[in-house]
DRENGUBA-573585 format. One record per residue (C-alpha): z, y, x; residue number from 0; residue in one letter. Coordinates in steps of 0.001 Angstrom, whole numbers. Each point is the difference from the previous one (the first is absolute). Layout:
REM DRENGUBA-573585
<r><c3>Z</c3><c2>Y</c2><c1>X</c1><seq>NUM</seq><type>a</type></r>
...
REM end
This chain:
REM DRENGUBA-573585
<r><c3>-159588</c3><c2>-7069</c2><c1>-20688</c1><seq>0</seq><type>m</type></r>
<r><c3>-736</c3><c2>2703</c2><c1>2993</c1><seq>1</seq><type>w</type></r>
<r><c3>142</c3><c2>-2525</c2><c1>2506</c1><seq>2</seq><type>s</type></r>
<r><c3>-1725</c3><c2>-2607</c2><c1>-2180</c1><seq>3</seq><type>r</type></r>
<r><c3>-2671</c3><c2>2420</c2><c1>-281</c1><seq>4</seq><type>r</type></r>
<r><c3>314</c3><c2>425</c2><c1>3992</c1><seq>5</seq><type>r</type></r>
<r><c3>-123</c3><c2>-3838</c2><c1>454</c1><seq>6</seq><type>r</type></r>
<r><c3>-3325</c3><c2>-198</c2><c1>-2351</c1><seq>7</seq><type>n</type></r>
<r><c3>-1438</c3><c2>2815</c2><c1>2610</c1><seq>8</seq><type>q</type></r>
<r><c3>849</c3><c2>-1519</c2><c1>2809</c1><seq>9</seq><type>a</type></r>
<r><c3>-1310</c3><c2>-3562</c2><c1>-549</c1><seq>10</seq><type>e</type></r>
<r><c3>-3397</c3><c2>1874</c2><c1>-1898</c1><seq>11</seq><type>l</type></r>
<r><c3>-190</c3><c2>1540</c2><c1>3741</c1><seq>12</seq><type>d</type></r>
<r><c3>835</c3><c2>-3148</c2><c1>1894</c1><seq>13</seq><type>a</type></r>
<r><c3>-2798</c3><c2>-1438</c2><c1>-2243</c1><seq>14</seq><type>r</type></r>
<r><c3>-2187</c3><c2>2509</c2><c1>439</c1><seq>15</seq><type>s</type></r>
<r><c3>376</c3><c2>313</c2><c1>3736</c1><seq>16</seq><type>a</type></r>
<r><c3>-513</c3><c2>-3954</c2><c1>199</c1><seq>17</seq><type>w</type></r>
<r><c3>-2882</c3><c2>126</c2><c1>-1857</c1><seq>18</seq><type>l</type></r>
<r><c3>-1859</c3><c2>2416</c2><c1>2136</c1><seq>19</seq><type>d</type></r>
<r><c3>1583</c3><c2>-2378</c2><c1>3031</c1><seq>20</seq><type>a</type></r>
<r><c3>-2064</c3><c2>-2593</c2><c1>-1338</c1><seq>21</seq><type>a</type></r>
<r><c3>-3128</c3><c2>1964</c2><c1>-951</c1><seq>22</seq><type>a</type></r>
<r><c3>-27</c3><c2>1531</c2><c1>3568</c1><seq>23</seq><type>i</type></r>
<r><c3>418</c3><c2>-3708</c2><c1>1357</c1><seq>24</seq><type>l</type></r>
<r><c3>-2716</c3><c2>-1440</c2><c1>-1870</c1><seq>25</seq><type>e</type></r>
<r><c3>-2183</c3><c2>2562</c2><c1>706</c1><seq>26</seq><type>a</type></r>
<r><c3>653</c3><c2>-68</c2><c1>3540</c1><seq>27</seq><type>r</type></r>
<r><c3>-192</c3><c2>-3990</c2><c1>98</c1><seq>28</seq><type>s</type></r>
<r><c3>-3709</c3><c2>122</c2><c1>-1612</c1><seq>29</seq><type>r</type></r>
<r><c3>-902</c3><c2>3003</c2><c1>2640</c1><seq>30</seq><type>a</type></r>
<r><c3>1111</c3><c2>-2760</c2><c1>2564</c1><seq>31</seq><type>d</type></r>
<r><c3>-1525</c3><c2>-3062</c2><c1>-1808</c1><seq>32</seq><type>a</type></r>
<r><c3>-3428</c3><c2>2477</c2><c1>-315</c1><seq>33</seq><type>k</type></r>
<r><c3>356</c3><c2>1015</c2><c1>3998</c1><seq>34</seq><type>a</type></r>
<r><c3>434</c3><c2>-3727</c2><c1>791</c1><seq>35</seq><type>m</type></r>
<r><c3>-2933</c3><c2>-1394</c2><c1>-2094</c1><seq>36</seq><type>q</type></r>
<r><c3>-2146</c3><c2>2745</c2><c1>1823</c1><seq>37</seq><type>e</type></r>
<r><c3>1162</c3><c2>-1060</c2><c1>3463</c1><seq>38</seq><type>v</type></r>
<r><c3>-507</c3><c2>-3863</c2><c1>-1123</c1><seq>39</seq><type>q</type></r>
<r><c3>-3527</c3><c2>839</c2><c1>-595</c1><seq>40</seq><type>g</type></r>
<r><c3>-393</c3><c2>1794</c2><c1>2949</c1><seq>41</seq><type>v</type></r>
<r><c3>1617</c3><c2>-2392</c2><c1>1963</c1><seq>42</seq><type>l</type></r>
<r><c3>-2455</c3><c2>-2771</c2><c1>-1760</c1><seq>43</seq><type>v</type></r>
<r><c3>-2816</c3><c2>2205</c2><c1>676</c1><seq>44</seq><type>e</type></r>
<r><c3>969</c3><c2>295</c2><c1>3711</c1><seq>45</seq><type>k</type></r>
<r><c3>428</c3><c2>-3875</c2><c1>410</c1><seq>46</seq><type>l</type></r>
<r><c3>-3261</c3><c2>-549</c2><c1>-1780</c1><seq>47</seq><type>t</type></r>
<r><c3>-1824</c3><c2>1554</c2><c1>2608</c1><seq>48</seq><type>a</type></r>
<r><c3>1784</c3><c2>-1149</c2><c1>3031</c1><seq>49</seq><type>l</type></r>
<r><c3>-547</c3><c2>-3368</c2><c1>-1217</c1><seq>50</seq><type>h</type></r>
<r><c3>-3891</c3><c2>358</c2><c1>-342</c1><seq>51</seq><type>a</type></r>
<r><c3>269</c3><c2>2105</c2><c1>3477</c1><seq>52</seq><type>e</type></r>
<r><c3>1495</c3><c2>-3442</c2><c1>1662</c1><seq>53</seq><type>l</type></r>
<r><c3>-2195</c3><c2>-2080</c2><c1>-1708</c1><seq>54</seq><type>n</type></r>
<r><c3>-2461</c3><c2>2022</c2><c1>1270</c1><seq>55</seq><type>g</type></r>
<r><c3>1305</c3><c2>-324</c2><c1>3176</c1><seq>56</seq><type>r</type></r>
<r><c3>-183</c3><c2>-3722</c2><c1>-70</c1><seq>57</seq><type>d</type></r>
<r><c3>-3447</c3><c2>-77</c2><c1>-731</c1><seq>58</seq><type>d</type></r>
<r><c3>-889</c3><c2>1959</c2><c1>3200</c1><seq>59</seq><type>r</type></r>
<r><c3>1995</c3><c2>-1735</c2><c1>2209</c1><seq>60</seq><type>l</type></r>
<r><c3>-1097</c3><c2>-3062</c2><c1>-1238</c1><seq>61</seq><type>a</type></r>
<r><c3>-3759</c3><c2>1045</c2><c1>654</c1><seq>62</seq><type>d</type></r>
<r><c3>1296</c3><c2>1245</c2><c1>3254</c1><seq>63</seq><type>t</type></r>
<r><c3>1069</c3><c2>-2958</c2><c1>1003</c1><seq>64</seq><type>l</type></r>
<r><c3>-2947</c3><c2>-2220</c2><c1>-1414</c1><seq>65</seq><type>a</type></r>
<r><c3>-1847</c3><c2>2387</c2><c1>2634</c1><seq>66</seq><type>q</type></r>
<r><c3>2508</c3><c2>-692</c2><c1>2356</c1><seq>67</seq><type>l</type></r>
<r><c3>-523</c3><c2>-3478</c2><c1>-50</c1><seq>68</seq><type>g</type></r>
<r><c3>-3696</c3><c2>-74</c2><c1>-40</c1><seq>69</seq><type>a</type></r>
<r><c3>212</c3><c2>2042</c2><c1>2976</c1><seq>70</seq><type>l</type></r>
<r><c3>1887</c3><c2>-2204</c2><c1>1920</c1><seq>71</seq><type>c</type></r>
<r><c3>-2034</c3><c2>-3412</c2><c1>-1081</c1><seq>72</seq><type>s</type></r>
<r><c3>-2817</c3><c2>2046</c2><c1>1590</c1><seq>73</seq><type>d</type></r>
<r><c3>1538</c3><c2>1099</c2><c1>3182</c1><seq>74</seq><type>v</type></r>
<r><c3>758</c3><c2>-3784</c2><c1>212</c1><seq>75</seq><type>a</type></r>
<r><c3>-3690</c3><c2>-994</c2><c1>-403</c1><seq>76</seq><type>e</type></r>
<r><c3>-787</c3><c2>2254</c2><c1>2433</c1><seq>77</seq><type>r</type></r>
<r><c3>2617</c3><c2>-1499</c2><c1>2117</c1><seq>78</seq><type>l</type></r>
<r><c3>-1701</c3><c2>-3645</c2><c1>-242</c1><seq>79</seq><type>e</type></r>
<r><c3>-3012</c3><c2>1353</c2><c1>572</c1><seq>80</seq><type>a</type></r>
<r><c3>884</c3><c2>1537</c2><c1>3146</c1><seq>81</seq><type>d</type></r>
<r><c3>1786</c3><c2>-3105</c2><c1>1157</c1><seq>82</seq><type>r</type></r>
<r><c3>-3027</c3><c2>-1925</c2><c1>-1214</c1><seq>83</seq><type>g</type></r>
<r><c3>-2225</c3><c2>1989</c2><c1>2294</c1><seq>84</seq><type>e</type></r>
<r><c3>2725</c3><c2>-268</c2><c1>2768</c1><seq>85</seq><type>r</type></r>
<r><c3>-284</c3><c2>-3424</c2><c1>-127</c1><seq>86</seq><type>r</type></r>
<r><c3>-3781</c3><c2>-186</c2><c1>287</c1><seq>87</seq><type>e</type></r>
<r><c3>-241</c3><c2>2865</c2><c1>3025</c1><seq>88</seq><type>l</type></r>
<r><c3>2367</c3><c2>-2238</c2><c1>1958</c1><seq>89</seq><type>v</type></r>
<r><c3>-1657</c3><c2>-2981</c2><c1>-721</c1><seq>90</seq><type>q</type></r>
<r><c3>-3135</c3><c2>1313</c2><c1>1392</c1><seq>91</seq><type>t</type></r>
<r><c3>1501</c3><c2>1950</c2><c1>3219</c1><seq>92</seq><type>i</type></r>
<r><c3>1236</c3><c2>-3764</c2><c1>454</c1><seq>93</seq><type>a</type></r>
<r><c3>-3172</c3><c2>-1431</c2><c1>-728</c1><seq>94</seq><type>a</type></r>
<r><c3>-1488</c3><c2>2877</c2><c1>2588</c1><seq>95</seq><type>l</type></r>
<r><c3>2569</c3><c2>-783</c2><c1>2774</c1><seq>96</seq><type>a</type></r>
<r><c3>-856</c3><c2>-3808</c2><c1>-274</c1><seq>97</seq><type>s</type></r>
<r><c3>-4021</c3><c2>854</c2><c1>195</c1><seq>98</seq><type>a</type></r>
<r><c3>1074</c3><c2>1989</c2><c1>3039</c1><seq>99</seq><type>v</type></r>
<r><c3>1917</c3><c2>-2565</c2><c1>1509</c1><seq>100</seq><type>i</type></r>
<r><c3>-2747</c3><c2>-2504</c2><c1>-599</c1><seq>101</seq><type>a</type></r>
<r><c3>-3009</c3><c2>2320</c2><c1>1481</c1><seq>102</seq><type>k</type></r>
<r><c3>2311</c3><c2>-386</c2><c1>3665</c1><seq>103</seq><type>g</type></r>
<r><c3>255</c3><c2>3820</c2><c1>5</c1><seq>104</seq><type>d</type></r>
<r><c3>62</c3><c2>943</c2><c1>3798</c1><seq>105</seq><type>p</type></r>
<r><c3>3326</c3><c2>1733</c2><c1>-551</c1><seq>106</seq><type>h</type></r>
<r><c3>1480</c3><c2>-3023</c2><c1>-1189</c1><seq>107</seq><type>e</type></r>
<r><c3>2482</c3><c2>657</c2><c1>-2322</c1><seq>108</seq><type>i</type></r>
<r><c3>2846</c3><c2>-2934</c2><c1>-195</c1><seq>109</seq><type>e</type></r>
<r><c3>295</c3><c2>-2097</c2><c1>-2931</c1><seq>110</seq><type>p</type></r>
<r><c3>3446</c3><c2>1209</c2><c1>-690</c1><seq>111</seq><type>s</type></r>
<r><c3>-883</c3><c2>3841</c2><c1>-178</c1><seq>112</seq><type>d</type></r>
<r><c3>-690</c3><c2>1266</c2><c1>-3429</c1><seq>113</seq><type>r</type></r>
<r><c3>-2386</c3><c2>2704</c2><c1>-1523</c1><seq>114</seq><type>v</type></r>
<r><c3>2006</c3><c2>2172</c2><c1>-1553</c1><seq>115</seq><type>i</type></r>
<r><c3>-2235</c3><c2>2877</c2><c1>-588</c1><seq>116</seq><type>g</type></r>
<r><c3>-436</c3><c2>3566</c2><c1>1462</c1><seq>117</seq><type>g</type></r>
<r><c3>-2229</c3><c2>3342</c2><c1>143</c1><seq>118</seq><type>t</type></r>
<r><c3>-2828</c3><c2>103</c2><c1>2223</c1><seq>119</seq><type>v</type></r>
<r><c3>-1075</c3><c2>3627</c2><c1>1264</c1><seq>120</seq><type>y</type></r>
<r><c3>-3416</c3><c2>581</c2><c1>2198</c1><seq>121</seq><type>g</type></r>
<r><c3>-2954</c3><c2>-2205</c2><c1>562</c1><seq>122</seq><type>a</type></r>
<r><c3>542</c3><c2>-3807</c2><c1>527</c1><seq>123</seq><type>a</type></r>
<r><c3>-803</c3><c2>-1063</c2><c1>3455</c1><seq>124</seq><type>p</type></r>
<r><c3>-3307</c3><c2>-1945</c2><c1>933</c1><seq>125</seq><type>a</type></r>
<r><c3>737</c3><c2>-3558</c2><c1>-265</c1><seq>126</seq><type>s</type></r>
<r><c3>-2633</c3><c2>-2477</c2><c1>1070</c1><seq>127</seq><type>p</type></r>
<r><c3>1125</c3><c2>-1729</c2><c1>-3720</c1><seq>128</seq><type>y</type></r>
<r><c3>-1906</c3><c2>376</c2><c1>-3421</c1><seq>129</seq><type>s</type></r>
<r><c3>1142</c3><c2>3196</c2><c1>-2615</c1><seq>130</seq><type>d</type></r>
<r><c3>737</c3><c2>-3232</c2><c1>-2344</c1><seq>131</seq><type>t</type></r>
<r><c3>2508</c3><c2>-2719</c2><c1>130</c1><seq>132</seq><type>i</type></r>
<r><c3>-415</c3><c2>-2811</c2><c1>-2222</c1><seq>133</seq><type>d</type></r>
<r><c3>3185</c3><c2>-811</c2><c1>-1984</c1><seq>134</seq><type>l</type></r>
<r><c3>1077</c3><c2>-3481</c2><c1>-458</c1><seq>135</seq><type>p</type></r>
<r><c3>-294</c3><c2>-1709</c2><c1>-3620</c1><seq>136</seq><type>t</type></r>
<r><c3>1569</c3><c2>-3089</c2><c1>-1613</c1><seq>137</seq><type>e</type></r>
<r><c3>-3492</c3><c2>-1800</c2><c1>491</c1><seq>138</seq><type>e</type></r>
<r><c3>-275</c3><c2>918</c2><c1>3627</c1><seq>139</seq><type>n</type></r>
<r><c3>3779</c3><c2>-308</c2><c1>874</c1><seq>140</seq><type>v</type></r>
<r><c3>658</c3><c2>-3577</c2><c1>-1160</c1><seq>141</seq><type>g</type></r>
<r><c3>330</c3><c2>330</c2><c1>-3746</c1><seq>142</seq><type>g</type></r>
<r><c3>-3429</c3><c2>-999</c2><c1>-933</c1><seq>143</seq><type>g</type></r>
<r><c3>-2153</c3><c2>-2829</c2><c1>-391</c1><seq>144</seq><type>n</type></r>
REM end
């Protein structure tokens, strides 16, 4: 009997130990689950904030690219206007050179020579010719009736 009592006591002690261990494991599991939920909540908040920040960056980038496109368009328009002005300037210089050649300047410019521009410093030399030169137009060059 004495051994049966010890055995029952040992079984009760073992059950008690198992129940205590199970209670400790359950408490730890609940604490871990609660900690994981808190971490997941913080992670969701951070990811949401990051998503909003990235969307804001995308919007700013789109605005910047639109401004850059407008700037490039403006530069292209200005370049085209500058090209047109240069064409007109070249045509005017060519017409001026033709008028000088046609007028018969005493310094005789060869027809193969071209006026390409430059800067003149000081006073112009006295010339027997008038200060104005008539530029040829389509009417008096042969294009008109």
